[in-house]
C-alpha positions in Angstrom: -13.4 112.1 81.0 -15.3 109.7 83.1 -18.2 109.8 80.7 -15.7 108.7 77.8 -14.6 105.6 79.8 -18.3 104.8 80.7 -19.4 105.0 77.0 -16.4 102.9 75.9 -17.2 100.3 78.4 -20.5 99.7 76.6 -18.7 98.8 73.4 -17.6 95.3 73.3 -14.2 95.7 71.5 -13.2 98.7 73.4 -14.2 96.9 76.7 -11.9 94.0 75.9 -9.1 96.6 75.1 -9.6 98.4 78.4 -9.6 95.1 80.2 -6.5 93.8 78.6 -4.7 97.2 79.3 -5.8 96.8 82.9 -4.4 93.3 83.0 -1.1 94.3 81.7 -0.8 97.2 84.2 -1.8 94.5 87.1 1.2 92.4 86.0 3.4 95.4 85.8 2.4 96.4 89.4 2.8 92.9 90.6 6.4 92.9 89.2 7.1 96.0 91.1 6.5 94.0 94.3 8.7 91.0 93.5 12.0 91.3 95.3 15.3 90.6 93.4 17.2 87.7 95.0 20.3 88.6 97.2 19.0 92.1 97.9 17.7 93.2 101.3 14.6 95.2 100.8 14.5 97.0 104.2 18.1 98.1 103.8 17.2 99.4 100.2 14.3 101.3 101.5 16.5 103.0 104.1 18.9 103.9 101.5 16.1 105.5 99.3 14.7 107.4 102.2 18.0 109.3 102.3 17.9 109.7 98.4 14.2 111.1 98.8 15.5 113.6 101.5 18.4 114.8 99.2 16.1 115.0 96.0 18.8 113.3 93.8 18.5 111.4 90.6 17.5 108.0 92.4 14.5 109.7 94.0 13.4 110.6 90.7 13.9 107.3 89.1 12.3 105.7 92.0 9.1 107.7 91.4 9.3 107.1 87.8 9.3 103.3 88.5 6.4 103.6 91.0 8.6 102.6 94.1 10.1 99.6 92.3 13.7 100.8 93.0 13.3 101.3 96.8 11.8 97.9 97.1 14.5 96.2 95.2 12.2 94.6 92.8 12.6 93.0 89.3 11.1 96.2 87.5 13.5 98.5 89.2 14.9 99.7 85.9 11.5 100.6 84.7 11.4 102.0 81.2 14.8 103.8 81.4 16.6 101.3 79.0 13.8 101.6 76.4 13.7 105.4 76.6 17.6 105.7 76.1 17.5 103.3 73.2 14.6 105.3 71.6 16.7 108.6 72.0 19.6 107.1 70.2 17.5 105.5 67.4 15.7 108.7 66.7 19.0 110.6 66.6 20.5 108.0 64.3 17.4 108.1 61.9 18.2 111.7 61.3 22.0 111.7 61.5 22.7 108.8 59.1 21.6 109.5 55.6 21.0 106.0 54.5 18.6 105.4 57.4 16.8 108.9 56.7 16.2 107.8 53.1 15.0 104.5 54.3 12.4 106.1 56.4 11.4 108.5 53.5 11.3 105.7 50.7 9.7 103.1 52.7 8.0 104.5 55.9 6.6 101.2 57.2 9.8 99.2 56.6 11.8 102.0 58.2 9.5 102.1 61.1 9.8 98.3 61.5 13.6 98.5 61.3 13.7 101.2 63.8 11.5 99.2 66.2 13.7 96.1 65.9 16.9 97.9 66.6 15.4 99.8 69.5 14.6 96.4 71.0 18.2 95.3 70.6 19.5 98.4 72.1 17.0 98.3 75.0 18.3 94.8 76.0 21.9 96.1 75.8 21.1 99.0 77.9 19.2 96.8 80.5 22.4 94.8 81.0 24.4 97.9 81.2 22.2 99.7 83.7 21.6 96.6 85.7 25.4 96.1 86.2 25.8 99.8 87.0 23.0 99.6 89.9 24.6 96.4 91.0 27.8 98.1 91.4 26.1 101.1 93.4 24.1 98.7 95.6 27.2 96.7 96.3 29.0 99.8 97.6 26.1 100.6 99.8 25.9 99.3 103.3 24.0 95.8 103.8 22.0 96.1 100.6 23.7 93.2 98.9 23.5 90.1 101.1 26.7 88.5 102.3 26.1 85.3 100.5 25.9 86.8 97.1 29.1 86.2 95.6 29.6 86.0 91.9 26.5 83.9 91.3 24.5 86.5 93.3 26.0 89.3 91.1 24.9 87.5 87.8 21.4 86.8 89.3 21.0 90.4 90.3 22.2 92.0 86.9 20.2 89.3 84.7 17.0 89.9 86.8 17.3 93.6 86.4 17.7 93.1 82.7 15.1 90.6 82.4 12.6 92.8 84.1 13.3 95.9 81.8 13.0 93.6 78.8 9.6 92.3 80.0 8.4 95.9 80.6 9.3 96.6 76.9 7.3 93.4 75.9 4.3 94.4 78.0 4.3 97.9 76.4 4.3 96.4 72.9 1.4 94.1 73.9 -0.6 97.1 75.0 0.1 98.8 71.6 -1.2 95.6 69.9 -4.3 94.7 71.9 -5.0 97.6 74.4 -5.6 101.2 74.4 -3.0 104.0 74.1 0.7 104.0 73.9 2.0 101.0 75.9 5.3 102.5 77.3 3.4 105.7 78.3 0.6 103.7 80.0 3.2 101.8 82.0 4.9 105.0 82.9 1.6 106.5 83.9 0.9 103.6 86.2 4.2 103.7 87.9 4.0 107.5 88.4 0.4 107.2 89.8 1.5 104.4 92.1 4.3 106.7 93.5 2.2 109.9 93.9 0.9 109.1 97.4 4.6 108.6 98.5 5.4 112.1 97.2 2.4 113.6 98.8 3.4 111.7 102.1 6.7 113.5 102.1 5.1 116.9 101.7 2.7 116.2 104.5 5.5 115.0 106.8 7.5 118.1 106.2 4.5 120.1 107.1 3.9 118.2 110.3 7.5 118.5 111.2 7.6 122.2 110.6 9.9 122.2 107.8 7.2 123.6 105.6 4.5 126.0 106.7 0.9 124.8 106.1 0.1 127.8 104.1 3.0 127.1 101.7 1.7 123.6 101.3 -1.8 125.0 100.4 -0.3 127.3 97.9 1.7 124.4 96.3 -1.4 122.2 96.1 -3.3 125.1 94.6 -0.5 125.7 92.2 -0.6 122.1 91.1 -4.2 122.2 90.4 -3.7 125.3 88.3 -0.9 123.6 86.5 -3.2 120.7 85.6 -5.9 123.1 84.2 -3.2 124.9 82.3 -1.8 121.7 80.9 -5.3 120.6 79.7 -6.0 124.0 78.2 -2.6 124.2 76.2 -2.7 120.6 75.3 -6.2 120.9 73.7 -5.2 124.2 72.0 -4.5 124.3 68.3 -4.3 126.6 65.3 -6.5 125.8 62.3 -5.1 126.9 58.9 -8.1 127.3 56.5 -8.0 125.5 53.2 -10.3 125.7 50.3 -10.6 123.2 47.4 -11.3 124.3 44.0 -14.3 123.4 42.1 -13.7 120.6 39.4 -16.1 119.5 36.8 -15.8 115.7 35.8 -18.4 114.6 33.2 -21.7 115.9 34.4 -20.8 116.3 38.1 -18.9 119.0 40.1 -16.6 118.0 42.7 -14.7 120.2 45.4 -15.6 123.6 46.5 -15.8 122.7 50.1 -13.8 124.4 53.0 -11.7 122.7 55.6 -8.5 123.3 57.7 -5.2 122.0 58.7 -5.2 121.7 62.6 -1.9 122.5 64.1 -1.6 121.3 67.8 0.1 123.7 70.3 1.6 120.6 71.9 1.9 118.2 68.9 4.5 115.9 70.4 2.9 115.3 73.9 5.1 114.5 76.9 8.0 112.9 74.9 10.3 116.1 74.9 10.1 116.0 78.8 10.9 112.3 79.2 13.8 112.5 76.8 15.2 115.9 78.2 15.2 114.6 81.7 17.0 111.3 80.5 19.7 113.3 79.0 20.1 115.8 81.8 20.4 113.1 84.3 23.0 111.0 82.4 26.2 112.6 84.0 24.9 112.1 87.6 24.0 108.5 86.6 27.4 107.8 85.2 28.9 109.3 88.4 27.0 107.0 90.5 28.0 103.9 88.3 31.7 105.0 88.5 32.4 106.6 91.9 36.1 107.0 90.9 35.2 109.9 88.7 34.1 112.1 91.7 37.4 114.0 91.9 37.7 114.6 88.3 36.2 117.2 85.9 33.4 115.0 85.2 32.4 114.8 88.8 32.3 118.6 89.1 30.0 118.7 86.1 27.7 116.1 87.5 27.6 117.9 90.8 26.4 121.1 89.2 23.7 118.9 87.5 22.0 117.8 90.7 18.3 117.3 90.4 16.5 120.6 91.1 19.6 122.9 90.8 19.8 125.9 88.5 22.0 124.3 85.8 19.8 121.2 85.8 16.6 123.3 85.3 18.2 125.6 82.7 19.6 122.6 80.7 16.4 120.6 81.0 14.4 123.7 79.7 16.6 124.1 76.7 16.5 120.3 76.0 12.7 120.3 76.2 12.7 123.1 73.5 15.0 121.2 71.3 13.2 117.9 71.5 9.8 119.6 70.8 11.3 121.0 67.5 12.9 117.7 66.9 9.9 115.5 67.3 7.7 118.0 65.5 10.1 117.7 62.3 10.0 114.0 62.4 6.2 113.6 62.8 4.9 116.5 60.7 6.1 117.2 57.1 5.0 120.6 55.6 6.4 119.7 52.1 4.3 116.4 52.0 1.2 118.4 53.2 1.6 121.1 50.6 2.0 118.5 47.9 -1.1 116.6 48.9 -3.0 120.0 48.9 -1.7 120.6 45.4 -2.7 117.2 44.0 -6.2 117.5 45.3 -6.8 121.0 44.2 -6.7 122.5 47.7 -5.1 125.8 48.5 -4.6 128.2 51.5 -6.3 131.5 50.7 -3.7 134.2 49.6 -1.0 131.6 49.4 0.2 130.1 46.0 0.3 126.2 45.9 3.5 124.3 46.1 6.6 125.7 47.9 5.0 128.9 49.1 2.4 126.9 50.8 5.0 124.6 52.5 6.8 127.7 53.6 3.8 129.2 55.1 2.9 125.9 57.0 6.5 125.7 58.1 6.4 129.2 59.4 3.2 128.6 61.3 4.4 125.4 62.6 7.5 126.9 64.0 5.6 129.6 65.9 3.2 127.0 67.2 6.0 124.7 68.3 7.8 127.5 70.1 4.6 128.3 72.2 4.3 124.6 73.0 8.0 124.1 73.8 7.9 127.1 76.2 4.8 125.9 77.8 6.5 122.4 78.5 9.7 124.0 79.5 8.0 126.4 82.1 5.8 123.7 83.6 8.7 121.5 84.1 10.9 124.3 85.4 8.6 126.1 87.8 8.5 123.5 90.5 12.4 123.2 90.4 12.6 127.0 91.0 10.2 126.6 94.0 12.3 123.9 95.2 15.6 126.1 95.0 13.7 128.8 97.0 12.7 126.3 99.6 14.8 123.0 99.5 12.2 121.2 101.5 10.1 121.4 98.3 12.4 119.0 96.5 9.8 116.2 96.1 7.3 118.8 94.7 9.9 119.6 92.1 10.0 116.1 91.0 6.3 115.7 91.4 5.6 118.7 89.1 7.2 117.1 86.0 5.6 113.7 86.8 2.3 115.4 87.2 2.7 116.9 83.7 3.4 113.4 82.3 0.3 111.9 84.0 -2.1 114.6 82.7 -0.5 114.3 79.1 -0.9 110.5 79.1 -4.4 110.8 80.6 -5.5 113.2 77.8 -4.0 111.1 75.0 -5.7 108.0 76.2 -9.1 109.9 76.4 -8.6 111.1 72.8 -7.7 107.6 71.7 -11.0 106.2 73.2 -13.0 109.1 71.6 -11.5 108.3 68.0 -12.2 104.6 68.5 -15.8 105.2 69.5 -16.2 107.7 66.7 -15.0 105.1 64.3 -17.3 102.4 65.4 -20.3 104.8 65.4 -19.8 105.8 61.9 -22.7 104.6 59.9 -20.9 104.4 56.5 -22.5 104.8 53.0 -24.3 101.4 53.2 -26.6 102.6 55.8 
């Protein structure tokens, strides 16, 4: 991996992209240290130290934001509004027939339409979540200063919303001028910045005697094994062999070569985990926004979905499987691949062109997707199971999922760099 970055640094265009991405990440990290007016940062840190001990939703969101929440900074909301807006737009594009036809008939125009409405929804969610977090902080002890008033409430909410909107804008700038997916890169930067804090919690529990040092060593080795397992499965693929028929045009013969259709085991990356956790944490989040629901049936449901609990783990596992299939269907169309093969004289050995080819690719894709979905679900669930066995490992339960996201984003970035270097080193027919 380091050799890839070293070789990419030697290419001027890629060096500019890397420097631009690093500059945007620097801005993001600076914003994670600018305190919101009318909020007391020390009181906020004391509040989140209790959350970290409990291992609830806010400790998870704090790690996802790179510690921005516990420091009461302008980027406290992180990418949560954008993720929620993306989930809703992806579902609407499939659920509403006119939008689905728009995506099929005009993919480029449909993509721009989805991006535009995702931005609008992100801004709306930014204000909604900003107001919800302000409500929670107002009910906490000494977090909101006494001189805040109505003006202070407006400043806090608008600052939260502006910070989330700026994160979305920074991510789009990385997409345009940097390397990798912008939102994923910012999520990566936030998680990496928060990993030392997670490790510090584990070390503190070992020193306090809450966790035996042998258990800590086993957990560390398990995380290393998990990283190796993630890399192995992420790079795994099934290659469907394709042969092109020979065609005689004039005095020349075309075709006859053999190639393959690569089907990745983990075709959709870390998106299923991100979206599944956003869904499963929605009830506890709503309960924290509206404490009056604590004594209702909704409060009972939210309590059973406590981070690291058995129902939380099971529901997250099922949602990861669902989103894996959902995004595979969106990003890969077997019918279109079969039609392209038929037009170009390609066929799969033993399979007739047309619908039988599409059915064969669909069947193979479903099997591969199932393996990838089970892999993602198990990697995300195993740390939670360990935390249920030993509650002092709650920080590891959160760190297991974030570690999977970090490894996935790092691999995707390296592959993007490799493809960029391959494109620039291709000599072409003129040479």
